[in-house]
ZADO-1210 file (C-alpha; in nm, 4 decimals, padded with zeros to 6 digits):
<atoms>
<atom x="03.1237" y="00.5166" z="00.5115" code="UNK" pos="1"/>
<atom x="02.8546" y="00.3382" z="00.4010" code="UNK" pos="2"/>
<atom x="03.0106" y="-00.0269" z="00.3173" code="UNK" pos="3"/>
<atom x="02.9368" y="-00.1902" z="-00.0134" code="UNK" pos="4"/>
<atom x="02.6500" y="-00.3211" z="-00.1110" code="UNK" pos="5"/>
<atom x="02.5726" y="-00.6674" z="-00.2752" code="UNK" pos="6"/>
<atom x="02.3947" y="-00.5983" z="-00.6199" code="UNK" pos="7"/>
<atom x="02.0577" y="-00.8349" z="-00.6187" code="UNK" pos="8"/>
<atom x="01.7564" y="-00.7806" z="-00.8527" code="UNK" pos="9"/>
<atom x="01.4764" y="-00.6294" z="-00.6487" code="UNK" pos="10"/>
<atom x="01.1382" y="-00.7356" z="-00.6774" code="UNK" pos="11"/>
<atom x="00.8373" y="-00.5576" z="-00.8163" code="UNK" pos="12"/>
<atom x="00.5797" y="-00.5256" z="-00.5095" code="UNK" pos="13"/>
<atom x="00.2574" y="-00.4811" z="-00.6645" code="UNK" pos="14"/>
<atom x="00.0513" y="-00.2846" z="-00.4500" code="UNK" pos="15"/>
<atom x="-00.3469" y="-00.1791" z="-00.4112" code="UNK" pos="16"/>
<atom x="-00.4925" y="00.0322" z="-00.1307" code="UNK" pos="17"/>
<atom x="-00.7617" y="-00.0449" z="00.1354" code="UNK" pos="18"/>
<atom x="-01.1674" y="-00.0455" z="00.0306" code="UNK" pos="19"/>
<atom x="-01.3110" y="00.3363" z="00.0249" code="UNK" pos="20"/>
<atom x="-00.9040" y="00.4784" z="00.0122" code="UNK" pos="21"/>
<atom x="-00.6725" y="00.6207" z="-00.2836" code="UNK" pos="22"/>
<atom x="-00.3868" y="00.5117" z="-00.0690" code="UNK" pos="23"/>
<atom x="-00.2531" y="00.2419" z="00.1339" code="UNK" pos="24"/>
<atom x="-00.1736" y="00.2097" z="00.5259" code="UNK" pos="25"/>
<atom x="-00.0574" y="00.0020" z="00.7067" code="UNK" pos="26"/>
<atom x="00.0552" y="-00.0478" z="01.0824" code="UNK" pos="27"/>
<atom x="00.2092" y="-00.3817" z="01.1970" code="UNK" pos="28"/>
<atom x="00.3095" y="-00.4346" z="01.6139" code="UNK" pos="29"/>
<atom x="00.4987" y="-00.6485" z="01.7844" code="UNK" pos="30"/>
<atom x="00.2070" y="-00.9355" z="01.7684" code="UNK" pos="31"/>
<atom x="00.1923" y="-00.9128" z="01.3912" code="UNK" pos="32"/>
<atom x="00.5216" y="-00.7907" z="01.2471" code="UNK" pos="33"/>
<atom x="00.6075" y="-00.6843" z="00.8408" code="UNK" pos="34"/>
<atom x="00.6918" y="-00.9914" z="00.7277" code="UNK" pos="35"/>
<atom x="00.8115" y="-00.7880" z="00.3824" code="UNK" pos="36"/>
<atom x="01.1848" y="-00.7538" z="00.4323" code="UNK" pos="37"/>
<atom x="01.2591" y="-00.8412" z="00.0976" code="UNK" pos="38"/>
<atom x="01.4376" y="-00.6443" z="-00.1512" code="UNK" pos="39"/>
<atom x="01.1695" y="-00.4865" z="-00.3764" code="UNK" pos="40"/>
<atom x="01.0464" y="-00.1460" z="-00.4949" code="UNK" pos="41"/>
<atom x="00.6931" y="-00.0448" z="-00.6178" code="UNK" pos="42"/>
<atom x="00.5582" y="00.2873" z="-00.8251" code="UNK" pos="43"/>
<atom x="00.4166" y="00.4111" z="-00.4863" code="UNK" pos="44"/>
<atom x="00.5878" y="00.6471" z="-00.2927" code="UNK" pos="45"/>
<atom x="00.6589" y="00.5130" z="00.0699" code="UNK" pos="46"/>
<atom x="00.6418" y="00.7175" z="00.3919" code="UNK" pos="47"/>
<atom x="00.7263" y="00.4399" z="00.6881" code="UNK" pos="48"/>
<atom x="00.7581" y="00.5147" z="01.0291" code="UNK" pos="49"/>
<atom x="00.9775" y="00.2809" z="01.3288" code="UNK" pos="50"/>
<atom x="00.8192" y="00.3616" z="01.6783" code="UNK" pos="51"/>
<atom x="01.0965" y="00.3143" z="01.8509" code="UNK" pos="52"/>
<atom x="01.3726" y="00.0461" z="01.8448" code="UNK" pos="53"/>
<atom x="01.6932" y="00.0075" z="01.6666" code="UNK" pos="54"/>
<atom x="01.7808" y="-00.1251" z="01.2764" code="UNK" pos="55"/>
<atom x="01.9107" y="-00.0671" z="00.9595" code="UNK" pos="56"/>
<atom x="01.8439" y="00.1402" z="00.6595" code="UNK" pos="57"/>
<atom x="01.9070" y="00.0008" z="00.3177" code="UNK" pos="58"/>
<atom x="01.7714" y="00.2322" z="00.0329" code="UNK" pos="59"/>
<atom x="01.9045" y="00.1915" z="-00.2986" code="UNK" pos="60"/>
<atom x="02.3012" y="00.2321" z="-00.2133" code="UNK" pos="61"/>
<atom x="02.2641" y="00.3547" z="00.1033" code="UNK" pos="62"/>
<atom x="02.3077" y="00.1573" z="00.4332" code="UNK" pos="63"/>
<atom x="02.2638" y="00.2850" z="00.7577" code="UNK" pos="64"/>
<atom x="02.1314" y="00.1833" z="01.1136" code="UNK" pos="65"/>
<atom x="01.8720" y="00.4234" z="01.2827" code="UNK" pos="66"/>
<atom x="01.7869" y="00.4408" z="01.6830" code="UNK" pos="67"/>
<atom x="01.4922" y="00.5154" z="01.8493" code="UNK" pos="68"/>
<atom x="01.3106" y="00.4539" z="01.5616" code="UNK" pos="69"/>
<atom x="01.3226" y="00.6539" z="01.2569" code="UNK" pos="70"/>
<atom x="01.0732" y="00.8129" z="00.9923" code="UNK" pos="71"/>
<atom x="01.1481" y="00.7664" z="00.5890" code="UNK" pos="72"/>
<atom x="01.0014" y="00.8862" z="00.2446" code="UNK" pos="73"/>
<atom x="01.1041" y="00.6766" z="-00.0174" code="UNK" pos="74"/>
<atom x="01.0046" y="00.7381" z="-00.4058" code="UNK" pos="75"/>
<atom x="00.8883" y="00.5848" z="-00.6754" code="UNK" pos="76"/>
<atom x="01.0217" y="00.3075" z="-00.7808" code="UNK" pos="77"/>
<atom x="01.3051" y="00.3599" z="-00.5206" code="UNK" pos="78"/>
<atom x="01.4794" y="00.0055" z="-00.4573" code="UNK" pos="79"/>
<atom x="01.4927" y="-00.1120" z="-00.0414" code="UNK" pos="80"/>
<atom x="01.4564" y="-00.4047" z="00.2313" code="UNK" pos="81"/>
<atom x="01.2039" y="-00.3887" z="00.5176" code="UNK" pos="82"/>
<atom x="01.3209" y="-00.1992" z="00.8246" code="UNK" pos="83"/>
<atom x="01.2106" y="-00.3826" z="01.0671" code="UNK" pos="84"/>
<atom x="01.2441" y="-00.7739" z="01.2157" code="UNK" pos="85"/>
<atom x="01.2222" y="-00.9565" z="01.5191" code="UNK" pos="86"/>
<atom x="01.5468" y="-00.7992" z="01.6280" code="UNK" pos="87"/>
<atom x="01.4540" y="-00.4852" z="01.6165" code="UNK" pos="88"/>
<atom x="01.3005" y="-00.4156" z="01.9812" code="UNK" pos="89"/>
<atom x="01.0329" y="-00.1520" z="01.7907" code="UNK" pos="90"/>
<atom x="00.6838" y="-00.1199" z="01.9193" code="UNK" pos="91"/>
<atom x="00.5048" y="-00.0921" z="01.5952" code="UNK" pos="92"/>
<atom x="00.5964" y="00.0254" z="01.2277" code="UNK" pos="93"/>
<atom x="00.3437" y="00.2492" z="00.9747" code="UNK" pos="94"/>
<atom x="00.3683" y="00.1899" z="00.6490" code="UNK" pos="95"/>
<atom x="00.2145" y="00.4313" z="00.3988" code="UNK" pos="96"/>
<atom x="00.2595" y="00.4011" z="00.0113" code="UNK" pos="97"/>
<atom x="00.0838" y="00.6756" z="-00.2302" code="UNK" pos="98"/>
<atom x="00.1043" y="00.6655" z="-00.5787" code="UNK" pos="99"/>
<atom x="00.2530" y="01.0579" z="-00.6900" code="UNK" pos="100"/>
<atom x="-00.0836" y="01.1393" z="-00.8724" code="UNK" pos="101"/>
<atom x="-00.3112" y="00.9903" z="-00.6134" code="UNK" pos="102"/>
<atom x="-00.5533" y="01.2926" z="-00.6552" code="UNK" pos="103"/>
<atom x="-00.5153" y="01.3218" z="-00.9906" code="UNK" pos="104"/>
<atom x="-00.2453" y="01.4149" z="-01.2959" code="UNK" pos="105"/>
<atom x="-00.2592" y="01.8239" z="-01.2528" code="UNK" pos="106"/>
<atom x="-00.2686" y="01.8305" z="-00.9070" code="UNK" pos="107"/>
<atom x="00.0545" y="01.8661" z="-00.7810" code="UNK" pos="108"/>
<atom x="00.0969" y="02.1015" z="-01.0611" code="UNK" pos="109"/>
<atom x="-00.0758" y="02.3608" z="-00.8632" code="UNK" pos="110"/>
<atom x="00.0960" y="02.6643" z="-00.6881" code="UNK" pos="111"/>
<atom x="00.0064" y="02.5270" z="-00.3352" code="UNK" pos="112"/>
<atom x="00.0986" y="02.1970" z="-00.3734" code="UNK" pos="113"/>
<atom x="00.5268" y="02.3097" z="-00.4881" code="UNK" pos="114"/>
<atom x="00.6650" y="02.1910" z="-00.2012" code="UNK" pos="115"/>
<atom x="00.5089" y="01.8758" z="-00.2063" code="UNK" pos="116"/>
<atom x="00.5714" y="01.8103" z="-00.5404" code="UNK" pos="117"/>
<atom x="00.9606" y="01.8583" z="-00.4879" code="UNK" pos="118"/>
<atom x="00.9728" y="01.6575" z="-00.1539" code="UNK" pos="119"/>
<atom x="00.7823" y="01.3609" z="-00.4045" code="UNK" pos="120"/>
<atom x="01.0871" y="01.4714" z="-00.6436" code="UNK" pos="121"/>
<atom x="01.3688" y="01.4352" z="-00.3829" code="UNK" pos="122"/>
<atom x="01.2523" y="01.0898" z="-00.2190" code="UNK" pos="123"/>
<atom x="01.3707" y="00.9500" z="-00.5181" code="UNK" pos="124"/>
<atom x="01.7341" y="00.9802" z="-00.3594" code="UNK" pos="125"/>
<atom x="01.5877" y="00.8930" z="00.0466" code="UNK" pos="126"/>
<atom x="01.5057" y="01.1073" z="00.2490" code="UNK" pos="127"/>
<atom x="01.5049" y="01.0304" z="00.6401" code="UNK" pos="128"/>
<atom x="01.4102" y="01.2827" z="00.9194" code="UNK" pos="129"/>
<atom x="01.5675" y="01.3291" z="01.2506" code="UNK" pos="130"/>
<atom x="01.4989" y="01.5490" z="01.5846" code="UNK" pos="131"/>
<atom x="01.1657" y="01.6921" z="01.6646" code="UNK" pos="132"/>
<atom x="01.0169" y="01.6012" z="01.3316" code="UNK" pos="133"/>
<atom x="01.0431" y="01.2411" z="01.3768" code="UNK" pos="134"/>
<atom x="00.9131" y="01.2014" z="01.6960" code="UNK" pos="135"/>
<atom x="00.6401" y="01.4728" z="01.6276" code="UNK" pos="136"/>
<atom x="00.5286" y="01.3606" z="01.2447" code="UNK" pos="137"/>
<atom x="00.5794" y="00.9572" z="01.4262" code="UNK" pos="138"/>
<atom x="00.2919" y="01.0449" z="01.6452" code="UNK" pos="139"/>
<atom x="00.0245" y="01.1727" z="01.3897" code="UNK" pos="140"/>
<atom x="00.1610" y="00.8800" z="01.1472" code="UNK" pos="141"/>
<atom x="00.0504" y="00.6130" z="01.4277" code="UNK" pos="142"/>
<atom x="-00.2944" y="00.7732" z="01.4436" code="UNK" pos="143"/>
<atom x="-00.3974" y="00.8140" z="01.0967" code="UNK" pos="144"/>
<atom x="-00.5099" y="00.4362" z="01.0845" code="UNK" pos="145"/>
<atom x="-00.7935" y="00.5129" z="01.3300" code="UNK" pos="146"/>
<atom x="-00.8905" y="00.8600" z="01.1231" code="UNK" pos="147"/>
<atom x="-01.2402" y="00.8039" z="00.8755" code="UNK" pos="148"/>
<atom x="-01.1061" y="00.8264" z="00.5003" code="UNK" pos="149"/>
<atom x="-01.1355" y="01.1991" z="00.4481" code="UNK" pos="150"/>
<atom x="-00.9844" y="01.3412" z="00.7683" code="UNK" pos="151"/>
<atom x="-00.6778" y="01.0492" z="00.6938" code="UNK" pos="152"/>
<atom x="-00.6797" y="01.2461" z="00.3524" code="UNK" pos="153"/>
<atom x="-00.6359" y="01.6107" z="00.5084" code="UNK" pos="154"/>
<atom x="-00.3936" y="01.4927" z="00.7444" code="UNK" pos="155"/>
<atom x="-00.1532" y="01.3214" z="00.4886" code="UNK" pos="156"/>
<atom x="-00.1476" y="01.6267" z="00.3255" code="UNK" pos="157"/>
<atom x="-00.0732" y="01.8312" z="00.6244" code="UNK" pos="158"/>
<atom x="00.2269" y="01.5807" z="00.7600" code="UNK" pos="159"/>
<atom x="00.3692" y="01.5715" z="00.3729" code="UNK" pos="160"/>
<atom x="00.3339" y="01.9551" z="00.3426" code="UNK" pos="161"/>
<atom x="00.5164" y="01.9686" z="00.6822" code="UNK" pos="162"/>
<atom x="00.8070" y="01.7502" z="00.5928" code="UNK" pos="163"/>
<atom x="00.8731" y="01.9351" z="00.3069" code="UNK" pos="164"/>
<atom x="00.9430" y="02.2437" z="00.4890" code="UNK" pos="165"/>
<atom x="01.1105" y="02.0480" z="00.7845" code="UNK" pos="166"/>
<atom x="01.4709" y="02.1641" z="00.8764" code="UNK" pos="167"/>
<atom x="01.5619" y="01.7704" z="00.9833" code="UNK" pos="168"/>
<atom x="01.6071" y="01.6130" z="00.6262" code="UNK" pos="169"/>
<atom x="01.8230" y="01.4126" z="00.5569" code="UNK" pos="170"/>
<atom x="01.8887" y="01.3264" z="00.2194" code="UNK" pos="171"/>
<atom x="02.0335" y="00.9932" z="00.1297" code="UNK" pos="172"/>
<atom x="02.1913" y="00.9608" z="-00.1960" code="UNK" pos="173"/>
<atom x="02.3246" y="01.2281" z="-00.4354" code="UNK" pos="174"/>
<atom x="02.1230" y="01.1388" z="-00.7577" code="UNK" pos="175"/>
<atom x="01.7840" y="00.9166" z="-00.7945" code="UNK" pos="176"/>
<atom x="01.7840" y="00.5861" z="-00.7386" code="UNK" pos="177"/>
<atom x="01.4381" y="00.4278" z="-00.8988" code="UNK" pos="178"/>
<atom x="01.4378" y="00.1369" z="-01.1294" code="UNK" pos="179"/>
<atom x="01.2025" y="-00.0118" z="-01.3528" code="UNK" pos="180"/>
<atom x="01.0177" y="-00.3507" z="-01.3311" code="UNK" pos="181"/>
<atom x="01.1305" y="-00.5961" z="-01.5751" code="UNK" pos="182"/>
<atom x="00.9377" y="-00.6279" z="-01.8521" code="UNK" pos="183"/>
<atom x="00.8755" y="-01.0307" z="-01.7581" code="UNK" pos="184"/>
<atom x="00.7126" y="-00.9276" z="-01.4281" code="UNK" pos="185"/>
<atom x="00.5525" y="-00.6420" z="-01.5007" code="UNK" pos="186"/>
<atom x="00.3610" y="-00.8892" z="-01.7939" code="UNK" pos="187"/>
<atom x="00.2916" y="-01.1498" z="-01.5355" code="UNK" pos="188"/>
<atom x="00.1537" y="-00.9702" z="-01.2650" code="UNK" pos="189"/>
<atom x="-00.0388" y="-00.7731" z="-01.5800" code="UNK" pos="190"/>
<atom x="-00.1850" y="-01.1100" z="-01.6793" code="UNK" pos="191"/>
<atom x="-00.3057" y="-01.2128" z="-01.3429" code="UNK" pos="192"/>
<atom x="-00.5061" y="-00.8974" z="-01.2844" code="UNK" pos="193"/>
<atom x="-00.6286" y="-00.8770" z="-01.6250" code="UNK" pos="194"/>
<atom x="-00.7621" y="-01.2728" z="-01.5617" code="UNK" pos="195"/>
<atom x="-00.9146" y="-01.1278" z="-01.2495" code="UNK" pos="196"/>
<atom x="-01.1253" y="-00.8383" z="-01.4381" code="UNK" pos="197"/>
<atom x="-01.2378" y="-01.0315" z="-01.6850" code="UNK" pos="198"/>
<atom x="-01.3398" y="-01.3350" z="-01.4891" code="UNK" pos="199"/>
<atom x="-01.4037" y="-01.2196" z="-01.0606" code="UNK" pos="200"/>
<atom x="-01.7761" y="-01.3328" z="-01.1806" code="UNK" pos="201"/>
<atom x="-01.6650" y="-01.7011" z="-01.2338" code="UNK" pos="202"/>
<atom x="-01.4662" y="-01.9299" z="-00.9783" code="UNK" pos="203"/>
<atom x="-01.1281" y="-01.8768" z="-01.0249" code="UNK" pos="204"/>
<atom x="-00.9606" y="-02.1963" z="-00.8824" code="UNK" pos="205"/>
<atom x="-00.5914" y="-02.1756" z="-00.7862" code="UNK" pos="206"/>
<atom x="-00.4779" y="-02.4075" z="-01.0526" code="UNK" pos="207"/>
<atom x="-00.6333" y="-02.1849" z="-01.3230" code="UNK" pos="208"/>
<atom x="-00.4519" y="-01.8714" z="-01.2087" code="UNK" pos="209"/>
<atom x="-00.1402" y="-02.0592" z="-01.1957" code="UNK" pos="210"/>
<atom x="-00.1910" y="-02.1732" z="-01.5317" code="UNK" pos="211"/>
<atom x="-00.2250" y="-01.8566" z="-01.6332" code="UNK" pos="212"/>
<atom x="00.0800" y="-01.7132" z="-01.4372" code="UNK" pos="213"/>
<atom x="00.2865" y="-02.0206" z="-01.5926" code="UNK" pos="214"/>
<atom x="00.3607" y="-02.1528" z="-01.2722" code="UNK" pos="215"/>
<atom x="00.2963" y="-02.3971" z="-00.9933" code="UNK" pos="216"/>
<atom x="-00.0082" y="-02.3348" z="-00.7981" code="UNK" pos="217"/>
<atom x="00.2723" y="-02.2921" z="-00.4258" code="UNK" pos="218"/>
<atom x="00.5016" y="-02.1313" z="-00.6497" code="UNK" pos="219"/>
<atom x="00.2303" y="-01.9241" z="-00.7470" code="UNK" pos="220"/>
<atom x="00.0950" y="-01.8771" z="-00.4182" code="UNK" pos="221"/>
<atom x="00.4453" y="-01.7771" z="-00.2890" code="UNK" pos="222"/>
<atom x="00.4573" y="-01.5118" z="-00.5659" code="UNK" pos="223"/>
<atom x="00.1167" y="-01.3311" z="-00.5412" code="UNK" pos="224"/>
<atom x="00.1946" y="-01.3272" z="-00.1696" code="UNK" pos="225"/>
<atom x="00.5026" y="-01.1453" z="-00.2083" code="UNK" pos="226"/>
<atom x="00.4009" y="-00.9041" z="-00.4420" code="UNK" pos="227"/>
<atom x="00.0874" y="-00.8035" z="-00.3343" code="UNK" pos="228"/>
<atom x="00.0860" y="-00.8496" z="00.0103" code="UNK" pos="229"/>
<atom x="-00.2394" y="-01.0450" z="-00.0088" code="UNK" pos="230"/>
<atom x="-00.3403" y="-01.3917" z="-00.0807" code="UNK" pos="231"/>
<atom x="-00.4944" y="-01.4562" z="-00.4012" code="UNK" pos="232"/>
<atom x="-00.8527" y="-01.5287" z="-00.2644" code="UNK" pos="233"/>
<atom x="-00.8746" y="-01.2461" z="-00.0428" code="UNK" pos="234"/>
<atom x="-00.7819" y="-01.0171" z="-00.3668" code="UNK" pos="235"/>
<atom x="-01.0259" y="-01.1417" z="-00.5515" code="UNK" pos="236"/>
<atom x="-01.2815" y="-01.1127" z="-00.2617" code="UNK" pos="237"/>
<atom x="-01.1973" y="-00.7745" z="-00.2128" code="UNK" pos="238"/>
<atom x="-01.2243" y="-00.6895" z="-00.6102" code="UNK" pos="239"/>
<atom x="-01.6121" y="-00.8472" z="-00.5738" code="UNK" pos="240"/>
<atom x="-01.6923" y="-00.6406" z="-00.2872" code="UNK" pos="241"/>
<atom x="-01.5716" y="-00.3710" z="-00.4730" code="UNK" pos="242"/>
<atom x="-01.7874" y="-00.4005" z="-00.7579" code="UNK" pos="243"/>
<atom x="-02.1135" y="-00.5025" z="-00.4982" code="UNK" pos="244"/>
<atom x="-02.0748" y="-00.1697" z="-00.3955" code="UNK" pos="245"/>
<atom x="-02.0978" y="00.0210" z="-00.7369" code="UNK" pos="246"/>
<atom x="-02.3957" y="-00.2143" z="-00.8012" code="UNK" pos="247"/>
<atom x="-02.5495" y="-00.1088" z="-00.4339" code="UNK" pos="248"/>
<atom x="-02.4896" y="00.2404" z="-00.5015" code="UNK" pos="249"/>
<atom x="-02.6512" y="00.2215" z="-00.7584" code="UNK" pos="250"/>
<atom x="-02.9579" y="00.1096" z="-00.6287" code="UNK" pos="251"/>
<atom x="-03.1191" y="-00.0935" z="-00.9506" code="UNK" pos="252"/>
<atom x="-03.0736" y="-00.4788" z="-00.8299" code="UNK" pos="253"/>
<atom x="-03.1481" y="-00.6225" z="-00.5538" code="UNK" pos="254"/>
<atom x="-02.9289" y="-00.7593" z="-00.2650" code="UNK" pos="255"/>
<atom x="-02.9459" y="-01.1366" z="-00.3423" code="UNK" pos="256"/>
<atom x="-02.9008" y="-01.0591" z="-00.7092" code="UNK" pos="257"/>
<atom x="-02.5855" y="-00.8144" z="-00.6402" code="UNK" pos="258"/>
<atom x="-02.4335" y="-01.1076" z="-00.4567" code="UNK" pos="259"/>
<atom x="-02.4460" y="-01.3162" z="-00.7688" code="UNK" pos="260"/>
<atom x="-02.3398" y="-01.0812" z="-01.0070" code="UNK" pos="261"/>
<atom x="-02.0389" y="-01.0414" z="-00.8157" code="UNK" pos="262"/>
<atom x="-01.9427" y="-01.4260" z="-00.8075" code="UNK" pos="263"/>
<atom x="-02.0170" y="-01.4980" z="-00.4811" code="UNK" pos="264"/>
<atom x="-02.2344" y="-01.8095" z="-00.5174" code="UNK" pos="265"/>
<atom x="-02.3464" y="-01.8063" z="-00.1432" code="UNK" pos="266"/>
<atom x="-02.5538" y="-01.5083" z="00.0209" code="UNK" pos="267"/>
<atom x="-02.3666" y="-01.5825" z="00.3994" code="UNK" pos="268"/>
<atom x="-02.0500" y="-01.5856" z="00.2176" code="UNK" pos="269"/>
<atom x="-02.1038" y="-01.2462" z="00.0526" code="UNK" pos="270"/>
<atom x="-02.2453" y="-01.0811" z="00.3718" code="UNK" pos="271"/>
<atom x="-01.9353" y="-01.2126" z="00.5626" code="UNK" pos="272"/>
<atom x="-01.7016" y="-01.0457" z="00.3167" code="UNK" pos="273"/>
<atom x="-01.9096" y="-00.7729" z="00.2474" code="UNK" pos="274"/>
<atom x="-01.8226" y="-00.6907" z="00.6226" code="UNK" pos="275"/>
<atom x="-01.5001" y="-00.7505" z="00.6867" code="UNK" pos="276"/>
<atom x="-01.3774" y="-00.5565" z="00.3908" code="UNK" pos="277"/>
<atom x="-01.6227" y="-00.2617" z="00.4229" code="UNK" pos="278"/>
<atom x="-01.7372" y="-00.2793" z="00.7813" code="UNK" pos="279"/>
<atom x="-02.0716" y="-00.2906" z="00.7048" code="UNK" pos="280"/>
<atom x="-02.3102" y="-00.5195" z="00.6299" code="UNK" pos="281"/>
<atom x="-02.4383" y="-00.4680" z="00.2493" code="UNK" pos="282"/>
<atom x="-02.8142" y="-00.3759" z="00.3791" code="UNK" pos="283"/>
<atom x="-02.6422" y="-00.1254" z="00.6047" code="UNK" pos="284"/>
<atom x="-02.4278" y="-00.0081" z="00.3107" code="UNK" pos="285"/>
<atom x="-02.6989" y="00.0767" z="00.1154" code="UNK" pos="286"/>
<atom x="-02.9532" y="00.2050" z="00.4043" code="UNK" pos="287"/>
<atom x="-02.6096" y="00.4423" z="00.4275" code="UNK" pos="288"/>
<atom x="-02.5955" y="00.5819" z="00.0806" code="UNK" pos="289"/>
<atom x="-02.9298" y="00.6385" z="00.0878" code="UNK" pos="290"/>
<atom x="-02.9130" y="00.8611" z="00.4096" code="UNK" pos="291"/>
<atom x="-02.6444" y="01.1030" z="00.2534" code="UNK" pos="292"/>
<atom x="-02.8171" y="01.1130" z="-00.0691" code="UNK" pos="293"/>
<atom x="-03.2192" y="01.1653" z="00.1060" code="UNK" pos="294"/>
</atoms>
């Protein structure tokens, strides 16, 4: 029998995919464990593989313990805690977060996607996988971080297809346990993102953005990191780099002008941030684009 669960209000976690990807893949090791154990939810479906170790599985009103790792699929807006901590003893944790319509609003309506569509619906009840499915798919999930974006996309579709047809599936609730975000939480994060979209070319100080969110600077920094998994500075730099990649692809501006157009007032800093986020310098990125269309 599952123990009674104390009712608390889950926090909305706002996610954004990595550069060049339509979904988010993160891997945590012993040296850099997952720091988001709080009670939270998000619109994205979450696929979690824990390699080894024993821990608690708390999804919605379900609490149970896993042994020798775990493989879970958690539906859109289903509240849950993190699954690993310093006492879990796991080797790694891989987390994949996908929006239901990440391939377009009509993609799930294709007849070939019927199994995955039903899987996503069932995931609103929370799913755990056992046996050979956990072992076999777990290994493939761990290798996703090393694949290029296209191979990663194909592999995640294959993994979801095999999950949909697995006999090692345990549904954790008898009905959906999805929740909705409070209007206040949605309004705050939307105001922050809107401000960045409108002012990313400007210098956005922490004092200014904290004022937009009606918070003190320390409270804002804690809130934003908890909600997005990123510091505000990293988020703004990533937003600017995404815009820079668009301008580099268009090819009408030189790289120095693009640097200034995207809100970077230091060319060296622009180069460093662009390479840190994309893996290439701006000139390498443009050169590679030109070779693809030549």
